[in-house]
Steps between C-alpha positions, in 0.01 A plus 500: 500500500713198607199357688296513182761311311531239760123458496516456118769232448345368173522851356868537608585158356340596173674841503843340570443264208398797274822680592714205390334446165672788319844375604432154356364651178795736451781268598654233264358162577811373676496799743125455554553144589777604748271757646224248550742258656629754748140595585419135563798449715424811698136429571582142585759627737246709692396178671858462650416822696154370598658170613763674704218701669323185588762426776468129424794311335279249317280778349806705406664183340195432294461853376873520424479174299204613298664843438799312369273309261376835359858601457573182311200563279637848429835352405332243274307774337827674413714200417261252340156628398293810583187281573648436856426866581127504464476153646701626799280811529182295500645259752582800713138614490395154623767518780357837598145354507616212715584762767167679469330390826810498720500127577780412266855623478632830634268785602442734205342840511142478381549752223806319361315191366238667272751757379757229408247260351363766261851612399624134464216380281486816289869481447496134419235537235668815355841314468339214315336732252814714470744217447296249315335721242 
């Protein structure tokens, strides 16, 4: 079963997104924004672990710095305007794609990138629709 899920990362990314939707729909907007901010900070922080695994200080430092930027975007989404959250999620999708061929940044498991890109872009679009309309 696990092998099938690893072989279908886009499905898993979509399923993870689908699991989060009801929470955002049921929570008051302030709590939903906080949930989205925590999610952004956590997925951005995944690259800290990938950077540590690279066993290279320069790569680790770059991944840490970018993860901190996602953390800042999460805080901006809470403290200033929710629009920082979908922007941060979309930026995270592009950061994932930059790692896709293994020539840039820390080594990332092959399944992680499509899973995360699907989740990030779906969540970004959903949050825009949820908060703007």
